[in-house]
KETORVO-866520 format. One record per residue (C-alpha): x, y, z; residue in one letter. Coordinates in steps of 0.25 Angstrom, whole numbers, plus 5000, padded with zeros to 4 digits. Each point is the difference from the previous one (the first is absolute). Layout:
X; Y; Z; a
...
***
This chain:
5095; 5017; 5050; m
4994; 4991; 5010; n
4988; 4991; 4998; i
4990; 5010; 5008; f
5003; 5011; 4990; k
4998; 4991; 4988; i
4987; 4995; 5006; v
4995; 5014; 5003; g
5003; 5005; 4986; v
4993; 4988; 4994; i
4988; 5003; 5008; l
5000; 5014; 4997; i
5000; 4998; 4985; i
4990; 4989; 5001; a
4990; 5009; 5008; g
5002; 5011; 4990; a
4997; 4991; 4988; l
4988; 4995; 5007; g
4995; 5014; 5002; l
5003; 5004; 4986; i
4994; 4988; 4993; y
4990; 4995; 5010; g
4998; 4987; 4993; k
5007; 4989; 4992; f
4995; 4989; 4991; s
5005; 4986; 4997; y
4996; 4989; 4991; t
4996; 4986; 5006; k
4999; 4988; 4991; e
4988; 4991; 5003; s
4992; 4988; 4994; k
5009; 4993; 4991; e
4994; 4990; 4991; t
5006; 4991; 4990; k
4992; 4992; 4990; m
5009; 4993; 4990; g
5008; 5010; 4992; p
4991; 5012; 5006; i
5004; 5007; 5012; e
4992; 5010; 5007; l
5005; 5010; 5011; t
4993; 5011; 5006; i
5007; 5012; 5006; k
4994; 5009; 5010; e
5005; 5014; 5003; q
4999; 5003; 5015; q
5001; 5014; 5006; m
5005; 5003; 5014; v
4997; 5013; 5006; d
5009; 5006; 5010; i
4994; 5008; 5011; p
5005; 5014; 5002; y
5003; 4998; 5015; w
5009; 4988; 4996; v
5008; 5008; 4991; g
5001; 5012; 5010; a
5003; 4990; 5012; g
5011; 4994; 4992; t
5007; 5013; 4997; v
4999; 5004; 5015; v
5005; 4987; 5005; f
5011; 5000; 4990; g
5004; 5014; 5004; s
5000; 4996; 5015; l
5009; 4988; 4997; i
5009; 5009; 4992; l
5001; 5011; 5011; l
5003; 4989; 5010; f
5011; 4994; 4992; a
5006; 5014; 4998; m
5000; 5003; 5015; k
5006; 4987; 5003; r
5012; 5003; 4991; d
***
């Protein structure tokens, strides 16, 4: 399996996950304060929305790369 097939499959899977879930979240630590033995850390949860056209475009682009790789062999 060459690199183009692997990249094509990864893009198809990533695009499908983007279409299914539509968003993901992550936790960001900010504003750490230390006053003697007391520590204060604020954690913010960030949400990232994935547009529908990005997920669909990634699936299409991954499919094209995979088809190109198969024709090339």
